[in-house]
N, C-alpha and C positions, 0 to 999 in steps of 0.2 A: 501226126503222131495218130496211129494206129488205137482204135479203140479196144481191142484185144490187149494189145501192152499194155495201155493204159490201165485198164483193169487189173492186170497182172501186177504192175508196178506199186500200184494203190496197195493191193493185199499184201504184197512180200513187204511194203513198206511199213503196214500196219503189224504184221508178224515181227518184223525186226525192232518197230517199237516197244512192244512187249515183251521180246527176248532179252530187249538190251535192258530194260526197265528192271527185270528179275536180277539180270546178271549184273548192272550197277550197283543196284542195291546190296548186292552180297560182295561183291568187289570194295563197295565204299566202307561197309564194316570192318572188312580184314584187311584191306590193303588199300589205304584211301589214296594214296600218290599215284595209282595205276588206272582208275577210273576215267579221266581225262583220255589217257592213249588207248582205253577200251573203246570209249565213245567214238574218238578219232576213227578208229579203224572201222566201224561199222557206219560211220558216215562215208567214209571212202568208198566203202564197200557198195553203197546205197547208190551213189554218185557212178560209180565204174558199172554197175548195173543198169542205169537209166544211160549213160555215154554207149554201152556197146548195143542196147536196144534200137536207139537211134542210128545207129551207123549199119546194124544189120537191117532196119527196116528200109533204110534209104538205099542200101545195095541190092536187098532184093526187088525194089522197084525200079531200080536202073538196069536197064539193058545192056550196056556197054560193059567192057572190060574194068573201066576204072571204077565203077562201084563195087567190083569185087576186090580191087585192090586197096579201096577203104577200110574195108574190114580187116586186113593184113597191118594195115598202118595203124587204124584206130587201136588193133589189140596192140601193136608193140608200145604205142604212146601210152597206152593205161598202164601196161607192166611197168613202163619206165617211170612213171607217175607214182607210182605204188613202192615202187623201189626206191625212188628218190627221197619220197616222205619217211620209210622206212630207215633209210641211211641216217638222215638228218635227226629223227627219234635216237637212233642206237648211239649218235656222238654224243648225245646229253648223258645218257645212262644204257647200258646196255639191257638191263632186266625191264625196261620200257617198251622196246620192241617185242617182246613176248606179249605183252597186253596190248598192244598194237595189232599182232597178227591174230591173236585170239580173237579180238573184235572184228577183225576182216572176216575171220573164218567162220565166226558164229551166223553169218548171214547163209551158211549153207544149210542151216538148221530151218530158216525160213522158207528155202528155196524147196528144201525135200518136204517141209508140211504145206506148201501150196500144191506141190505136185501130187501130193497123198489127197488133199482136199479137191483137187481138180480133176483126177480120176474116178473118185466119189462121185463127184458130182454129174460126171457123163454117163454113168452107169445107170440113173435114175431116168 
């Protein structure tokens, strides 16, 4: 695994941890039953980012067309996995899917924050 990706993933995981800690605390005291599904969304998003990084790195190192096809297949499998988990959650209680999607989407805050910090550190 590339050291750039490893460093990026570590920073995003740390940002996710602190953001999820804040949101889970708020959710726990307002709607306790949704905290677990919110956390599940964040965990799935982090795993999804990791798998995406590995597949992109592998395809960039590969010189063949097979490496490029792995990105397409990997993206399809990741979307399918997230959808299946969401479907399973919604079968239990439809409102749990909102917490799951919110938890999954919260990672975008970490990605934006990482991008802003990375852009600022390159200027120095």
